[in-house]
N, CA, C and O atoms as a Tinker XYZ file with bonds, in Angstrom:
   280  protein
     1  N     88.628000  115.004000  115.154000    73     2
     2  CA    89.021000  113.611000  115.320000    64     1     3
     3  C     88.433000  113.083000  116.625000    63     2     4     5
     4  O     88.547000  113.718000  117.673000    81     3
     5  N     87.815000  111.934000  116.547000    73     3     6
     6  CA    87.246000  111.291000  117.729000    64     5     7
     7  C     88.345000  110.518000  118.451000    63     6     8     9
     8  O     89.158000  109.839000  117.823000    81     7
     9  N     88.360000  110.629000  119.770000    73     7    10
    10  CA    89.345000  109.885000  120.551000    64     9    11
    11  C     88.636000  108.958000  121.534000    63    10    12    13
    12  O     87.722000  109.368000  122.250000    81    11
    13  N     89.071000  107.713000  121.556000    73    11    14
    14  CA    88.536000  106.704000  122.462000    64    13    15
    15  C     89.644000  106.299000  123.406000    63    14    16    17
    16  O     90.760000  106.020000  122.967000    81    15
    17  N     89.358000  106.262000  124.695000    73    15    18
    18  CA    90.332000  105.762000  125.669000    64    17    19
    19  C     89.926000  104.339000  126.023000    63    18    20    21
    20  O     88.787000  104.084000  126.413000    81    19
    21  N     90.872000  103.416000  125.881000    73    19    22
    22  CA    90.597000  102.004000  126.139000    64    21    23
    23  C     91.414000  101.549000  127.330000    63    22    24    25
    24  O     92.643000  101.614000  127.311000    81    23
    25  N     90.728000  101.085000  128.373000    73    23    26
    26  CA    91.404000  100.602000  129.576000    64    25    27
    27  C     91.809000   99.144000  129.369000    63    26    28    29
    28  O     90.960000   98.258000  129.271000    81    27
    29  N     93.092000   98.915000  129.305000    73    27    30
    30  CA    93.627000   97.585000  129.058000    64    29    31
    31  C     93.552000   96.734000  130.315000    63    30    32    33
    32  O     93.914000   97.183000  131.402000    81    31
    33  N     93.080000   95.508000  130.159000    73    31    34
    34  CA    93.077000   94.544000  131.259000    64    33    35
    35  C     94.105000   93.485000  130.915000    63    34    36    37
    36  O     93.908000   92.713000  129.977000    81    35
    37  N     95.173000   93.440000  131.641000    73    35    38
    38  CA    96.243000   92.492000  131.340000    64    37    39
    39  C     97.405000   93.173000  130.640000    63    38    40    41
    40  O     97.504000   94.400000  130.616000    81    39
    41  N     98.285000   92.355000  130.067000    73    39    42
    42  CA    99.528000   92.838000  129.456000    64    41    43
    43  C     99.316000   93.446000  128.077000    63    42    44    45
    44  O     99.958000   94.441000  127.739000    81    43
    45  N     98.423000   92.863000  127.270000    73    43    46
    46  CA    98.209000   93.330000  125.904000    64    45    47
    47  C     96.836000   92.885000  125.395000    63    46    48    49
    48  O     96.135000   92.097000  126.030000    81    47
    49  N     96.481000   93.423000  124.224000    73    47    50
    50  CA    95.275000   92.996000  123.512000    64    49    51
    51  C     95.643000   92.894000  122.042000    63    50    52    53
    52  O     96.434000   93.692000  121.540000    81    51
    53  N     95.069000   91.912000  121.348000    73    51    54
    54  CA    95.341000   91.775000  119.923000    64    53    55
    55  C     94.615000   92.890000  119.174000    63    54    56    57
    56  O     93.500000   93.273000  119.529000    81    55
    57  N     95.267000   93.400000  118.137000    73    55    58
    58  CA    94.753000   94.554000  117.399000    64    57    59
    59  C     93.334000   94.337000  116.880000    63    58    60    61
    60  O     92.483000   95.214000  117.031000    81    59
    61  N     93.068000   93.188000  116.274000    73    59    62
    62  CA    91.720000   92.953000  115.741000    64    61    63
    63  C     90.665000   92.958000  116.847000    63    62    64    65
    64  O     89.546000   93.419000  116.622000    81    63
    65  N     90.998000   92.456000  118.031000    73    63    66
    66  CA    90.058000   92.457000  119.160000    64    65    67
    67  C     89.858000   93.872000  119.715000    63    66    68    69
    68  O     88.758000   94.224000  120.139000    81    67
    69  N     90.917000   94.675000  119.711000    73    67    70
    70  CA    90.807000   96.061000  120.158000    64    69    71
    71  C     89.822000   96.823000  119.271000    63    70    72    73
    72  O     88.975000   97.565000  119.769000    81    71
    73  N     89.936000   96.639000  117.969000    73    71    74
    74  CA    89.027000   97.322000  117.054000    64    73    75
    75  C     87.578000   96.913000  117.325000    63    74    76    77
    76  O     86.672000   97.745000  117.270000    81    75
    77  N     87.367000   95.639000  117.614000    73    75    78
    78  CA    86.022000   95.149000  117.919000    64    77    79
    79  C     85.511000   95.740000  119.230000    63    78    80    81
    80  O     84.397000   96.262000  119.280000    81    79
    81  N     86.314000   95.665000  120.290000    73    79    82
    82  CA    85.882000   96.138000  121.605000    64    81    83
    83  C     85.705000   97.657000  121.657000    63    82    84    85
    84  O     84.926000   98.167000  122.463000    81    83
    85  N     86.424000   98.373000  120.801000    73    83    86
    86  CA    86.285000   99.828000  120.742000    64    85    87
    87  C     85.064000  100.235000  119.913000    63    86    88    89
    88  O     84.725000  101.416000  119.838000    81    87
    89  N     84.404000   99.251000  119.290000    73    87    90
    90  CA    83.196000   99.528000  118.529000    64    89    91
    91  C     83.433000   99.982000  117.099000    63    90    92    93
    92  O     82.534000  100.540000  116.469000    81    91
    93  N     84.640000   99.747000  116.577000    73    91    94
    94  CA    84.938000  100.185000  115.217000    64    93    95
    95  C     84.613000   99.133000  114.161000    63    94    96    97
    96  O     84.659000   99.418000  112.965000    81    95
    97  N     84.288000   97.928000  114.596000    73    95    98
    98  CA    83.849000   96.872000  113.686000    64    97    99
    99  C     82.986000   95.897000  114.485000    63    98   100   101
   100  O     82.970000   95.926000  115.715000    81    99
   101  N     82.266000   95.029000  113.760000    73    99   102
   102  CA    81.300000   94.147000  114.403000    64   101   103
   103  C     81.894000   92.875000  114.993000    63   102   104   105
   104  O     81.314000   92.283000  115.904000    81   103
   105  N     83.051000   92.449000  114.481000    73   103   106
   106  CA    83.628000   91.186000  114.947000    64   105   107
   107  C     85.139000   91.216000  114.811000    63   106   108   109
   108  O     85.704000   92.103000  114.172000    81   107
   109  N     85.788000   90.223000  115.428000    73   107   110
   110  CA    87.238000   90.096000  115.290000    64   109   111
   111  C     87.635000   89.827000  113.851000    63   110   112   113
   112  O     88.678000   90.289000  113.389000    81   111
   113  N     86.793000   89.073000  113.140000    73   111   114
   114  CA    87.063000   88.794000  111.722000    64   113   115
   115  C     87.011000   90.059000  110.881000    63   114   116   117
   116  O     87.829000   90.245000  109.980000    81   115
   117  N     86.051000   90.928000  111.173000    73   115   118
   118  CA    85.960000   92.208000  110.463000    64   117   119
   119  C     87.173000   93.064000  110.797000    63   118   120   121
   120  O     87.680000   93.793000  109.944000    81   119
   121  N     87.639000   92.974000  112.047000    73   119   122
   122  CA    88.841000   93.703000  112.449000    64   121   123
   123  C     90.060000   93.215000  111.685000    63   122   124   125
   124  O     90.902000   94.015000  111.277000    81   123
   125  N     90.157000   91.908000  111.489000    73   123   126
   126  CA    91.271000   91.338000  110.722000    64   125   127
   127  C     91.259000   91.860000  109.285000    63   126   128   129
   128  O     92.313000   92.154000  108.720000    81   127
   129  N     90.074000   91.976000  108.699000    73   127   130
   130  CA    89.977000   92.479000  107.323000    64   129   131
   131  C     90.390000   93.949000  107.242000    63   130   132   133
   132  O     91.033000   94.360000  106.276000    81   131
   133  N     90.026000   94.737000  108.246000    73   131   134
   134  CA    90.440000   96.138000  108.276000    64   133   135
   135  C     91.960000   96.249000  108.338000    63   134   136   137
   136  O     92.568000   97.029000  107.606000    81   135
   137  N     92.559000   95.461000  109.220000    73   135   138
   138  CA    94.019000   95.500000  109.370000    64   137   139
   139  C     94.685000   95.061000  108.067000    63   138   140   141
   140  O     95.632000   95.700000  107.609000    81   139
   141  N     94.199000   93.981000  107.473000    73   139   142
   142  CA    94.789000   93.456000  106.237000    64   141   143
   143  C     94.694000   94.452000  105.089000    63   142   144   145
   144  O     95.525000   94.432000  104.182000    81   143
   145  N     93.687000   95.324000  105.120000    73   143   146
   146  CA    93.525000   96.295000  104.042000    64   145   147
   147  C     94.492000   97.472000  104.153000    63   146   148   149
   148  O     94.577000   98.289000  103.236000    81   147
   149  N     95.226000   97.566000  105.271000    73   147   150
   150  CA    96.250000   98.602000  105.408000    64   149   151
   151  C     95.755000   99.952000  105.873000    63   150   152   153
   152  O     96.440000  100.956000  105.681000    81   151
   153  N     94.574000  100.003000  106.485000    73   151   154
   154  CA    94.017000  101.297000  106.911000    64   153   155
   155  C     94.200000  101.570000  108.405000    63   154   156   157
   156  O     93.790000  102.621000  108.899000    81   155
   157  N     94.816000  100.624000  109.127000    73   155   158
   158  CA    94.997000  100.778000  110.570000    64   157   159
   159  C     96.459000  101.133000  110.863000    63   158   160   161
   160  O     97.384000  100.525000  110.324000    81   159
   161  N     96.639000  102.134000  111.732000    73   159   162
   162  CA    97.986000  102.542000  112.120000    64   161   163
   163  C     98.170000  102.343000  113.624000    63   162   164   165
   164  O     97.249000  102.572000  114.408000    81   163
   165  N     99.368000  101.915000  114.013000    73   163   166
   166  CA    99.731000  101.789000  115.419000    64   165   167
   167  C    100.971000  102.649000  115.626000    63   166   168   169
   168  O    102.001000  102.430000  114.988000    81   167
   169  N    100.867000  103.625000  116.516000    73   167   170
   170  CA   101.960000  104.556000  116.788000    64   169   171
   171  C    102.499000  105.200000  115.513000    63   170   172   173
   172  O    103.709000  105.356000  115.348000    81   171
   173  N    101.578000  105.575000  114.607000    73   171   174
   174  CA   101.961000  106.303000  113.399000    64   173   175
   175  C    102.462000  105.449000  112.249000    63   174   176   177
   176  O    102.805000  105.989000  111.197000    81   175
   177  N    102.517000  104.140000  112.412000    73   175   178
   178  CA   102.995000  103.242000  111.363000    64   177   179
   179  C    101.857000  102.319000  110.924000    63   178   180   181
   180  O    101.105000  101.810000  111.755000    81   179
   181  N    101.739000  102.109000  109.615000    73   179   182
   182  CA   100.728000  101.170000  109.115000    64   181   183
   183  C    101.028000   99.787000  109.665000    63   182   184   185
   184  O    102.159000   99.306000  109.592000    81   183
   185  N    100.010000   99.158000  110.211000    73   183   186
   186  CA   100.166000   97.823000  110.819000    64   185   187
   187  C     99.384000   96.803000  110.010000    63   186   188   189
   188  O     98.179000   96.960000  109.812000    81   187
   189  N    100.056000   95.760000  109.541000    73   187   190
   190  CA    99.421000   94.722000  108.736000    64   189   191
   191  C     99.285000   93.398000  109.484000    63   190   192   193
   192  O     98.668000   92.463000  108.973000    81   191
   193  N     99.852000   93.306000  110.687000    73   191   194
   194  CA    99.734000   92.077000  111.483000    64   193   195
   195  C     98.404000   92.126000  112.223000    63   194   196   197
   196  O     98.200000   92.967000  113.098000    81   195
   197  N     97.504000   91.219000  111.865000    73   195   198
   198  CA    96.138000   91.240000  112.396000    64   197   199
   199  C     96.089000   91.036000  113.902000    63   198   200   201
   200  O     95.245000   91.621000  114.581000    81   199
   201  N     96.982000   90.217000  114.427000    73   199   202
   202  CA    96.975000   89.942000  115.866000    64   201   203
   203  C     98.161000   90.606000  116.563000    63   202   204   205
   204  O     98.677000   90.092000  117.555000    81   203
   205  N     98.579000   91.737000  116.040000    73   203   206
   206  CA    99.645000   92.531000  116.658000    64   205   207
   207  C     99.263000   92.806000  118.117000    63   206   208   209
   208  O     98.120000   93.159000  118.409000    81   207
   209  N    100.219000   92.644000  119.019000    73   207   210
   210  CA    99.946000   92.892000  120.441000    64   209   211
   211  C    100.041000   94.390000  120.726000    63   210   212   213
   212  O    101.088000   95.009000  120.535000    81   211
   213  N     98.941000   94.951000  121.181000    73   211   214
   214  CA    98.886000   96.372000  121.520000    64   213   215
   215  C     98.966000   96.477000  123.036000    63   214   216   217
   216  O     98.221000   95.818000  123.762000    81   215
   217  N     99.878000   97.313000  123.496000    73   215   218
   218  CA   100.117000   97.462000  124.928000    64   217   219
   219  C     99.774000   98.876000  125.403000    63   218   220   221
   220  O     99.581000   99.786000  124.597000    81   219
   221  N     99.703000   99.039000  126.702000    73   219   222
   222  CA    99.408000  100.350000  127.296000    64   221   223
   223  C    100.406000  101.386000  126.784000    63   222   224   225
   224  O    101.601000  101.117000  126.660000    81   223
   225  N     99.888000  102.564000  126.494000    73   223   226
   226  CA   100.721000  103.654000  126.008000    64   225   227
   227  C    100.734000  103.784000  124.494000    63   226   228   229
   228  O    101.212000  104.785000  123.961000    81   227
   229  N    100.215000  102.786000  123.800000    73   227   230
   230  CA   100.202000  102.856000  122.343000    64   229   231
   231  C     98.928000  103.529000  121.841000    63   230   232   233
   232  O     97.911000  103.571000  122.534000    81   231
   233  N     99.010000  104.057000  120.612000    73   231   234
   234  CA    97.883000  104.745000  119.996000    64   233   235
   235  C     97.570000  104.058000  118.671000    63   234   236   237
   236  O     98.451000  103.869000  117.833000    81   235
   237  N     96.305000  103.687000  118.496000    73   235   238
   238  CA    95.836000  103.043000  117.270000    64   237   239
   239  C     94.927000  104.036000  116.552000    63   238   240   241
   240  O     94.080000  104.680000  117.171000    81   239
   241  N     95.116000  104.151000  115.235000    73   239   242
   242  CA    94.319000  105.096000  114.466000    64   241   243
   243  C     93.660000  104.374000  113.300000    63   242   244   245
   244  O     94.296000  103.596000  112.589000    81   243
   245  N     92.372000  104.648000  113.118000    73   243   246
   246  CA    91.606000  104.115000  111.994000    64   245   247
   247  C     90.741000  105.260000  111.476000    63   246   248   249
   248  O     89.801000  105.687000  112.146000    81   247
   249  N     91.060000  105.749000  110.292000    73   247   250
   250  CA    90.326000  106.891000  109.749000    64   249   251
   251  C     90.481000  108.099000  110.642000    63   250   252   253
   252  O     91.598000  108.516000  110.948000    81   251
   253  N     89.360000  108.664000  111.063000    73   251   254
   254  CA    89.413000  109.845000  111.943000    64   253   255
   255  C     89.187000  109.487000  113.407000    63   254   256   257
   256  O     88.818000  110.343000  114.212000    81   255
   257  N     89.409000  108.214000  113.752000    73   255   258
   258  CA    89.244000  107.760000  115.135000    64   257   259
   259  C     90.612000  107.340000  115.685000    63   258   260   261
   260  O     91.362000  106.603000  115.044000    81   259
   261  N     90.907000  107.825000  116.874000    73   259   262
   262  CA    92.149000  107.487000  117.552000    64   261   263
   263  C     91.804000  106.751000  118.851000    63   262   264   265
   264  O     90.955000  107.201000  119.621000    81   263
   265  N     92.471000  105.613000  119.085000    73   263   266
   266  CA    92.262000  104.845000  120.310000    64   265   267
   267  C     93.533000  104.944000  121.140000    63   266   268   269
   268  O     94.601000  104.516000  120.703000    81   267
   269  N     93.416000  105.507000  122.336000    73   267   270
   270  CA    94.548000  105.554000  123.273000    64   269   271
   271  C     94.384000  104.408000  124.244000    63   270   272   273
   272  O     93.362000  104.291000  124.920000    81   271
   273  N     95.404000  103.556000  124.309000    73   271   274
   274  CA    95.343000  102.384000  125.188000    64   273   275
   275  C     96.015000  102.739000  126.509000    63   274   276   277
   276  O     97.183000  103.127000  126.538000    81   275
   277  N     95.269000  102.602000  127.599000    73   275   278
   278  CA    95.781000  102.929000  128.937000    64   277   279
   279  C     96.013000  101.677000  129.737000    63   278   280
   280  O     96.443000  101.750000  130.888000    81   279
């Protein structure tokens, strides 16, 4: 499993933007489609809210890639 560490700037980042900035999709719109399809998990739970606020300490998983937000 590949692990990406993402350094958060500010209080939170929207899930679709995190996927884009981590390099898992080409745009925020593509990130929204990934989330809507039900393949993205936040802290072990399937997340369907495209602009879910992800904060430091949370873990986002897409396929075999895990993003740790610091």
